[in-house]
C-alpha positions in Angstrom: -71.5 244.8 -84.9 -73.8 247.8 -85.4 -72.9 250.8 -83.4 -74.2 254.4 -84.0 -71.8 256.0 -81.5 -69.2 258.3 -83.0 -66.7 258.6 -80.2 -63.8 256.3 -79.7 -62.1 256.1 -76.2 -58.7 254.3 -76.1 -55.6 254.0 -73.9 -57.3 254.8 -70.6 -54.8 255.2 -67.8 -54.3 254.3 -65.0 -55.4 250.7 -65.3 -53.8 247.3 -65.0 -54.0 244.5 -67.5 -57.2 245.9 -69.2 -58.9 246.3 -65.9 -58.2 242.7 -64.6 -56.6 244.2 -61.5 -57.1 247.3 -59.3 -54.7 250.1 -59.0 -53.7 251.3 -55.5 -53.9 254.6 -53.6 -54.2 255.8 -50.0 -56.8 257.9 -48.4 -56.6 261.5 -49.6 -54.6 260.8 -52.8 -55.6 261.9 -56.3 -56.1 259.8 -59.4 -55.3 261.5 -62.7 -57.1 259.7 -65.5 -56.0 260.2 -69.1 -57.4 258.8 -72.3 -57.2 259.2 -76.1 -60.6 260.3 -77.3 -61.4 260.8 -81.0 -64.3 261.1 -83.4 -65.0 261.5 -87.0 -65.2 265.1 -88.4 -64.6 268.3 -86.4 -67.5 268.3 -84.0 -66.9 269.4 -80.4 -66.3 266.4 -78.0 -66.8 266.4 -74.3 -65.8 263.8 -71.8 -66.0 263.1 -68.0 -64.6 260.6 -65.5 -67.4 259.0 -63.5 -66.4 257.6 -60.2 -67.9 256.4 -56.9 -67.0 254.6 -53.7 -68.2 251.0 -53.4 -71.0 251.8 -50.9 -72.2 254.9 -52.7 -75.4 254.7 -54.8 -74.7 257.6 -57.1 -71.8 258.4 -59.4 -69.9 261.6 -59.2 -68.3 263.0 -62.3 -65.5 265.4 -63.2 -65.2 267.0 -66.6 -62.1 266.1 -68.6 -59.7 268.7 -70.1 -58.7 268.6 -73.7 -55.0 268.4 -74.2 -52.9 268.3 -77.4 -53.1 265.3 -79.7 -56.6 264.1 -78.7 -55.6 263.4 -75.1 -58.1 264.2 -72.3 -57.5 264.2 -68.6 -59.2 264.7 -65.3 -58.4 264.2 -61.6 -60.5 263.0 -58.7 -59.7 262.3 -55.0 -60.3 259.2 -53.0 -61.4 259.9 -49.4 -62.4 256.5 -48.0 -60.9 253.1 -47.5 -62.0 250.4 -49.8 -62.8 250.1 -53.5 -63.7 252.9 -55.9 -64.9 252.4 -59.5 -64.3 254.8 -62.3 -64.8 255.0 -66.1 -64.5 257.5 -68.9 -67.6 258.7 -70.8 -67.4 260.8 -73.9 -69.9 262.2 -76.5 -70.4 264.7 -79.3 -71.8 267.7 -77.6 -74.2 269.1 -80.2 -75.1 272.2 -78.1 -71.5 273.2 -77.6 -70.8 272.3 -81.2 -73.6 274.7 -82.3 -72.2 277.5 -80.1 -68.7 277.0 -81.5 -70.0 277.0 -85.1 -72.2 280.0 -84.7 -69.3 281.9 -83.1 -67.1 281.2 -86.2 -69.9 282.5 -88.5 -70.5 285.6 -86.4 -66.8 286.4 -86.5 -67.0 286.1 -90.3 -69.9 288.6 -90.4 -72.3 286.0 -91.6 -76.0 286.4 -90.9 -77.1 283.6 -88.5 -80.9 283.9 -88.2 -81.4 280.2 -89.0 -78.6 279.2 -86.6 -80.2 281.2 -83.8 -83.4 279.2 -84.3 -81.4 276.0 -84.3 -80.0 277.1 -80.9 -83.5 277.3 -79.5 -83.8 273.5 -80.1 -80.8 272.9 -77.8 -82.1 275.3 -75.1 -85.7 274.0 -74.7 -84.8 270.6 -73.3 -82.8 272.3 -70.5 -85.7 274.4 -69.2 -86.9 271.5 -67.0 -83.5 270.7 -65.6 -81.9 274.1 -64.6 -82.4 276.3 -61.5 -85.1 279.0 -61.5 -82.7 281.8 -62.2 -81.1 279.9 -65.1 -84.6 279.0 -66.4 -85.5 282.7 -66.4 -82.3 283.5 -68.3 -82.8 280.7 -70.9 -86.4 281.9 -71.6 -85.1 285.3 -72.3 -82.5 283.8 -74.7 -85.2 281.9 -76.5 -87.2 285.1 -76.9 -84.1 286.8 -78.3 -83.2 284.0 -80.7 -86.8 283.8 -81.9 -87.3 287.5 -82.6 -85.2 289.0 -85.4 -85.7 292.5 -84.1 -83.4 291.5 -81.2 -80.7 290.2 -83.6 -77.8 292.3 -82.3 -78.5 291.2 -78.7 -79.1 287.6 -79.8 -75.7 287.1 -81.5 -74.0 288.5 -78.4 -75.9 286.1 -76.1 -75.3 283.2 -78.5 -71.6 283.1 -77.8 -71.8 284.2 -74.1 -69.9 282.4 -71.4 -73.0 282.1 -69.3 -74.8 280.1 -72.0 -71.7 278.0 -72.5 -71.6 277.2 -68.8 -75.2 276.1 -68.7 -74.6 273.8 -71.8 -71.6 272.3 -70.1 -73.4 271.7 -66.8 -76.4 270.1 -68.4 -75.0 267.9 -71.3 -77.4 265.9 -73.4 -74.8 263.1 -73.8 -76.6 261.9 -76.9 -75.0 258.6 -78.1 -72.4 258.7 -75.4 -69.7 256.1 -75.3 -68.3 254.6 -72.2 -65.3 252.5 -71.2 -65.4 249.5 -68.9 -65.4 250.2 -65.2 -62.0 250.2 -63.6 -61.2 249.9 -59.9 -58.8 251.4 -57.3 -58.3 250.0 -53.8 -57.7 252.7 -51.2 -55.7 251.9 -48.1 -54.8 253.7 -45.0 -51.6 255.8 -45.0 -49.4 253.1 -43.5 -49.8 251.2 -46.7 -47.5 253.8 -48.3 -45.5 255.1 -45.4 -44.1 252.8 -42.8 -40.9 252.3 -40.8 -40.2 248.7 -39.8 -37.9 247.1 -37.2 -37.4 243.3 -36.8 -36.0 241.4 -34.0 -36.3 237.8 -32.5 -38.4 237.8 -29.3 -36.5 234.8 -28.0 -33.3 237.0 -28.1 -35.0 239.8 -26.0 -33.9 238.6 -22.6 -31.5 240.8 -20.7 -30.1 237.7 -19.0 -27.6 235.8 -21.2 -28.6 232.2 -21.8 -32.3 232.7 -21.0 -35.1 232.4 -23.6 -36.7 235.8 -24.2 -40.4 236.3 -23.6 -43.1 238.8 -24.7 -42.6 240.4 -21.3 -39.0 241.0 -22.2 -40.1 242.4 -25.5 -42.2 245.0 -23.7 -39.1 246.3 -22.1 -37.6 246.9 -25.6 -40.6 248.8 -27.0 -39.5 252.2 -25.7 -36.1 251.8 -27.5 -37.9 250.9 -30.8 -40.2 253.9 -30.4 -37.3 256.2 -29.6 -35.6 255.1 -32.8 -38.7 256.2 -34.7 -40.1 252.8 -35.9 -43.8 252.5 -36.2 -44.0 248.8 -37.1 -42.3 246.0 -35.1 -42.1 242.7 -37.0 -41.6 239.4 -35.3 -40.6 236.1 -36.9 -43.2 233.4 -36.3 -44.3 233.2 -32.6 -46.0 229.8 -32.9 -44.8 226.5 -31.3 -41.6 225.2 -33.0 -41.5 221.7 -34.3 -39.4 219.1 -32.4 -39.3 216.5 -35.2 -36.3 217.1 -37.6 -35.6 220.3 -35.7 -32.6 222.2 -37.1 -29.5 222.9 -35.0 -27.2 226.0 -34.9 -26.1 227.3 -38.3 -28.7 225.1 -40.0 -27.2 221.8 -38.7 -29.3 218.8 -39.7 -29.2 217.3 -36.3 -30.2 219.4 -33.3 -28.4 219.1 -30.1 -30.1 219.1 -26.7 -31.2 222.7 -25.9 -31.2 223.8 -29.6 -34.3 226.0 -30.1 -34.9 225.4 -33.8 -36.2 227.6 -36.5 -39.4 229.7 -35.8 -40.4 228.9 -39.4 -40.7 225.2 -38.5 -44.2 225.8 -37.2 -46.2 223.3 -35.1 -45.6 220.8 -32.3 -47.4 219.1 -29.5 -48.1 222.6 -28.2 -50.2 223.6 -31.2 -50.0 225.2 -34.6 -50.8 228.4 -36.4 -53.3 229.6 -33.8 -51.0 228.9 -30.8 -48.2 230.7 -29.1 -44.8 229.2 -28.5 -44.9 228.4 -24.7 -41.4 229.7 -24.0 -42.5 233.1 -25.3 -45.5 233.3 -23.0 -49.2 233.1 -23.3 -51.7 234.5 -25.8 -52.6 237.0 -23.0 -48.9 238.0 -22.8 -49.0 238.6 -26.6 -52.1 240.7 -26.3 -50.5 242.8 -23.6 -47.5 243.3 -25.9 -49.7 244.4 -28.8 -51.5 246.8 -26.5 -48.3 248.3 -25.0 -46.9 248.7 -28.5 -50.0 250.5 -29.7 -49.7 253.0 -26.8 -46.3 253.9 -28.3 -47.7 254.3 -31.8 -46.2 251.0 -32.9 -48.0 248.2 -34.6 -47.0 244.6 -34.2 -46.6 242.8 -37.5 -47.1 239.0 -37.4 -45.3 236.5 -39.7 -47.9 234.6 -41.7 -45.9 231.5 -42.8 -48.0 228.8 -44.4 -46.0 225.7 -43.8 -45.7 223.1 -41.1 -43.2 221.2 -39.0 -43.5 217.4 -39.3 -45.2 217.3 -35.9 -47.7 220.1 -36.6 -51.3 219.0 -35.6 -52.4 219.4 -39.2 -50.3 216.5 -40.3 -52.3 214.0 -38.3 -55.7 215.8 -38.5 -55.5 216.7 -42.2 -53.0 214.4 -43.9 -54.6 215.3 -47.3 -53.2 218.8 -47.0 -49.7 217.4 -47.4 -48.0 215.5 -50.2 -47.0 211.9 -49.5 -44.3 210.1 -51.4 -44.6 206.5 -52.8 -42.6 205.1 -49.8 -45.3 206.5 -47.4 -43.2 209.3 -46.1 -44.3 212.9 -46.2 -42.6 215.3 -48.7 -40.5 218.0 -46.9 -39.6 221.3 -48.4 -36.8 221.4 -50.9 -35.1 224.0 -53.2 -32.5 221.7 -54.7 -29.9 221.2 -53.6 -31.1 222.8 -50.4 -33.3 220.6 -48.1 -35.5 221.8 -45.3 -36.3 218.6 -43.4 -37.9 220.6 -40.5 -40.6 222.1 -42.8 -43.4 220.5 -44.8 -45.0 222.6 -47.6 -48.8 222.8 -47.8 -50.2 220.8 -50.7 -52.4 223.3 -52.4 -53.4 220.8 -55.1 -55.2 218.8 -52.5 -58.7 217.6 -53.4 -59.7 219.1 -50.1 -58.5 222.5 -51.1 -61.7 224.4 -50.2 -61.4 223.3 -46.6 -57.7 224.0 -46.7 -58.3 227.6 -47.9 -60.9 228.2 -45.3 -58.7 227.0 -42.5 -55.8 229.2 -43.6 -58.2 232.2 -43.8 -59.4 231.4 -40.3 -55.7 231.4 -39.1 -55.3 235.0 -40.4 -58.6 236.2 -39.0 -57.9 234.5 -35.6 -55.0 236.9 -35.0 -56.9 239.9 -36.4 -59.9 239.3 -34.2 -58.3 237.8 -31.1 -55.2 240.1 -30.8 -56.0 243.1 -33.0 -53.2 242.4 -35.5 -53.5 244.6 -38.6 -50.2 244.0 -40.3 -48.9 240.6 -41.7 -45.5 239.9 -43.1 -46.1 236.9 -45.4 -43.3 234.4 -45.7 -42.5 233.1 -49.2 -45.9 233.9 -50.8 -44.5 233.2 -54.2 -44.5 229.5 -53.4 -48.3 229.4 -53.0 -50.9 229.9 -55.7 -51.5 233.5 -56.8 -55.3 233.1 -56.9 -55.3 231.8 -53.3 -53.7 235.1 -52.2 -56.1 237.2 -54.2 -59.0 235.4 -52.5 -57.6 235.4 -48.9 -56.5 239.1 -48.9 -59.9 240.2 -50.4 -61.7 238.1 -47.8 -59.8 239.6 -44.9 -60.1 243.1 -46.2 -63.9 242.7 -46.6 -64.2 242.6 -42.9 -61.0 244.5 -41.8 -59.9 247.0 -44.5 -57.1 248.2 -42.2 -55.2 245.0 -42.5 -52.0 245.2 -44.6 -49.9 242.5 -46.1 -46.1 242.7 -46.9 -44.9 240.1 -49.4 -41.6 238.5 -48.5 -40.8 237.4 -52.1 -37.3 237.9 -53.3 -37.9 236.3 -56.6 -38.4 237.1 -60.3 -39.9 240.5 -61.1 -43.0 239.3 -62.8 -43.9 237.0 -59.9 -43.4 239.9 -57.4 -45.6 242.0 -59.6 -48.3 239.4 -59.8 -48.4 239.1 -56.0 -48.8 242.9 -55.8 -51.7 242.8 -58.3 -53.4 240.0 -56.3 -53.6 242.4 -53.4 -50.3 242.5 -51.4 -50.0 245.9 -49.9 -46.2 246.1 -50.0 -43.3 244.0 -51.1 -39.7 243.4 -50.3 -37.6 244.7 -53.1 -34.2 244.4 -54.9 -32.8 247.4 -53.0 -30.7 245.0 -50.9 -28.6 244.3 -54.0 -28.6 247.8 -55.6 -25.3 249.4 -54.7 -24.0 251.7 -57.5 -25.4 255.1 -58.5 -26.4 253.6 -61.9 -28.1 250.6 -60.3 -30.0 252.8 -57.8 -31.2 255.3 -60.4 -32.2 252.6 -62.9 -34.2 250.7 -60.2 -36.0 253.7 -58.8 -36.8 254.9 -62.3 -38.4 251.5 -63.0 -40.4 251.6 -59.8 -41.6 255.2 -60.2 -41.9 255.9 -63.9 -43.5 252.7 -65.2 -46.9 251.2 -64.5 -45.4 249.6 -61.4 -46.1 252.9 -59.6 -49.8 252.0 -59.8 -49.6 248.7 -57.9 -46.2 247.8 -56.6 -45.2 249.5 -53.3 -41.6 248.7 -52.4 -40.2 248.3 -48.9 -36.5 248.8 -48.8 -34.6 246.6 -46.4 -30.7 246.7 -46.2 -30.7 243.3 -44.5 -33.0 240.6 -43.3 -32.4 237.4 -41.2 -32.1 235.5 -44.5 -29.9 238.0 -46.2 -26.5 239.3 -45.0 -25.5 241.1 -48.3 -21.9 241.1 -49.3 -21.5 244.9 -49.0 -22.4 244.7 -45.3 -20.2 241.8 -44.4 -17.3 243.3 -42.4 -18.6 246.8 -43.4 -17.7 249.9 -41.5 -20.0 252.5 -39.8 -20.2 254.7 -42.9 -21.5 251.8 -45.1 -24.3 251.1 -42.6 -25.2 254.8 -42.4 -25.3 255.0 -46.2 -27.4 251.9 -46.6 -30.0 253.1 -44.1 -30.1 256.7 -45.4 -30.6 255.7 -49.0 -33.3 253.1 -48.1 -35.2 255.6 -45.9 -35.1 258.5 -48.3 -35.5 256.7 -51.6 -38.5 254.6 -50.4 -41.4 255.7 -48.2 -41.3 252.3 -46.5 -38.2 251.0 -45.0 -37.1 248.3 -42.6 -34.1 246.8 -40.9 -33.4 243.5 -39.0 -31.8 244.5 -35.8 -30.0 244.9 -33.5 -27.6 243.2 -35.9 -27.7 246.1 -38.3 -27.2 249.0 -36.0 -24.6 247.1 -33.9 -22.7 246.2 -37.1 -22.7 242.4 -36.4 -22.1 241.1 -39.9 -20.1 237.8 -39.6 -21.0 235.6 -42.5 -20.8 232.0 -43.6 -17.9 232.2 -46.0 -18.9 232.8 -49.6 -22.6 233.2 -48.7 -25.0 236.0 -48.0 -26.0 234.4 -44.7 -25.3 235.3 -41.1 -22.9 233.2 -39.1 -24.6 232.0 -35.9 -27.9 233.1 -37.4 -30.7 233.9 -35.0 -32.9 231.7 -37.2 -31.4 228.7 -35.4 -30.3 230.0 -32.0 -30.8 232.6 -29.3 -28.4 235.6 -29.4 -27.8 237.9 -26.4 -27.8 241.6 -27.0 -27.2 244.7 -24.9 -30.5 246.4 -25.6 -29.4 249.5 -23.7 -26.5 250.1 -26.1 -26.6 253.3 -28.2 -24.2 254.5 -30.8 -23.9 256.9 -33.7 -25.9 254.6 -36.0 -28.8 254.3 -33.6 -28.7 258.1 -33.1 -28.8 258.8 -36.8 -31.4 256.2 -37.6 -33.6 258.0 -34.9 -32.9 261.4 -36.5 -33.7 260.2 -40.1 -36.9 258.5 -38.9 -38.0 261.6 -37.2 -37.4 263.7 -40.3 -39.4 261.2 -42.3 -42.3 261.8 -40.0 -42.0 265.6 -40.5 -41.4 265.8 -44.2 -44.3 264.7 -46.4 -42.1 264.5 -49.5 -40.4 261.5 -47.8 -43.7 259.8 -47.1 -44.1 258.7 -50.7 -41.9 257.0 -53.2 -43.0 258.0 -56.7 -42.4 261.8 -56.7 -38.6 261.7 -57.3 -36.2 263.2 -59.7 -32.5 262.4 -59.9 -30.1 265.3 -60.2 -26.9 265.3 -62.3 -23.6 265.2 -60.4 -20.1 265.2 -61.8 -19.0 262.3 -59.6 -20.3 258.8 -60.0 -19.7 258.2 -56.3 -22.2 260.9 -55.3 -25.9 260.5 -55.9 -28.5 263.3 -55.6 -32.2 263.2 -55.8 -35.1 265.7 -55.3 -38.4 264.6 -53.8 -41.7 266.5 -53.4 -45.2 265.8 -52.0 -48.3 265.7 -54.3 -49.0 269.4 -53.8 -45.3 270.5 -53.9 -45.8 272.0 -50.5 -42.8 270.1 -49.1 -39.6 269.6 -51.1 -36.4 267.9 -50.1 -33.0 267.2 -51.7 -30.9 264.3 -50.7 -27.2 264.0 -51.6 -25.2 261.0 -50.5 -21.7 259.6 -51.0 -21.4 256.0 -52.1 -17.8 255.8 -50.9 -17.5 254.7 -47.3 -13.7 255.4 -46.9 -12.8 258.6 -48.7 -14.1 262.2 -48.8 -15.9 263.0 -52.0 -16.5 266.3 -53.7 -19.1 267.0 -56.4 -21.0 269.6 -58.2 -24.8 269.0 -58.0 -27.2 270.3 -60.6 -30.5 271.6 -59.2 -33.7 270.7 -61.1 -34.6 274.4 -61.7 -37.7 273.7 -63.8 -39.1 271.3 -61.3 -38.4 273.7 -58.5 -40.1 276.5 -60.4 -37.1 278.8 -60.2 -34.5 280.2 -62.6 -30.7 280.7 -62.6 -29.8 283.5 -60.2 -32.9 283.0 -58.0 -31.8 282.3 -54.5 -33.1 279.4 -52.4 -32.1 278.2 -48.9 -31.3 274.5 -48.3 -31.4 273.5 -44.6 -29.6 270.3 -43.6 -32.1 268.7 -41.3 -29.4 266.4 -39.9 -26.9 269.0 -38.8 -29.0 272.2 -38.8 -26.6 274.0 -41.2 -28.2 276.1 -44.0 -26.8 277.3 -47.3 -28.0 279.9 -49.8 -27.8 278.7 -53.4 -28.5 280.9 -56.5 -26.7 278.8 -59.1 -27.8 275.8 -61.1 -24.7 273.9 -60.1 -23.6 273.8 -56.5 -20.6 272.4 -54.7 -20.8 269.8 -51.9 -18.2 267.8 -50.0 -19.1 264.6 -48.1 -17.0 262.8 -45.5 -17.4 259.2 -44.4 -18.1 260.4 -40.9 -21.4 261.8 -42.2 -21.8 260.7 -45.8 -25.0 262.5 -46.7 -27.0 265.7 -46.7 -30.8 265.8 -46.2 -31.8 269.2 -47.3 -35.2 270.9 -46.9 -35.7 273.4 -49.7 -37.0 276.8 -48.7 -37.8 279.4 -51.4 
């Protein structure tokens, strides 16, 4: 292939899979683009990053800086929701190369008459491009370069910063080379920073034995707001199947009065566009969404693409399900587990286009009818990746505010693919990371590899599906540790309550599953109850709202400690205007002492320089002027959350 261009551009970052997928940012964030740029010889190279918002007609550009080892970088900001495109452009800059060369010769006391005349050839094309004042200046320079009697003035002007600036601002870009266009999707802030609370609406009644309603949920909203949560997630609120309904503790045969699993969606009362009648009406749900919004809480809906055997789809669209040779429909299985109350959608159906359209309509129904802007998607890893890429893109074309949380506790590469396809956030492995080494290794993977460009973790200590072994029978200190670490390591955090804060952790023996699980029965809670855990969760959540360093995940640096039961980490916002230091004990039973090493270089201070660390939990403050500092942590309050003041 013939190509006259002399510049090679390689290893452009950030990008995903050679541009096959978009990276992610939120409004106001910056994108630092780096690339390896080389050419033959020793000529001066220049490069820019060109970028534009999807609706803009013109490209903007920012000049790249030359770094050691042929690396160039530049930064631009994204200020609108939606897609931006960007690419790197580089060229041999012959005008700047001329100025660089003539400067070397002048410093060597060489006579440069011919070189001055050559410079005129680079200046003349600019006369029609520059401002009136610059044009006047350039005409004067041309006169100097063309008249040898002005030689002394000419050589001074030849290497002037003013001439260099004009050359840089008006490049010829002769034989410029360009990379392919890359993309970034820009979300609203909640995509990066969110605080989730989950409870079952049917357990919201103050009256024991009565099925909760959306009206009951409205009474709980002030408590959720007081605890500092901005997202309230409900399990599916659709009609629950009556055929093959599960009983308490996942019993195969339901007894009279058993309410079944909310994830067994669909019955005589409707399907994915209907409300379970015992919860109320769609108008009741709209009222709840509106009341929550008045308290700065968004309702997140469960988007579970599956059906109970008596879902209307089964009769209306039998082709959307898989039928076995004996004429029965295939129910969900994960051998040896069987889910007789749930039918998986058959995405290989020949009628897949109509299927996809209907499922998109289901999502858009709740967006348009009730103002839902957050979905928690159930088991997305059991549906085709390309389906999700299409559905999410279609929703966000019309409603860019809509966010999608992937409930996919599965293999890493599958979780990553879902994120690349467009999921805003994802559940994570935090639930099973318990030791200092495990936590540090996991956060390093999330924040120091290319995962930081597309995978936004949401840290949940528990879910209705997962009662992790460390929480089973755990004491108050363990619960405090788990929430503190989740809420300060990750900018998005969630808990399933009130089981978590009330420390209800009875488990099915040998399994990470709750005994008497709300997935299969109504539980009664004292929603007015407050304790130390609710108080500290509220405090931590308030601090998260005030400290911008805690509203992102990637800017984190772990600090050395001399005790493996004590973990410490430093976080900072993008401009380093807010810095925090978290120190936590991982021992829920005994007091722990440790020396913690401050990251002096990252803090921009030196040994002997005093800083003040203010514990935002207790209000206590300490002056530290050493690299290593002593801490003592007791199970009663097993952590410090320090704001750093210099």
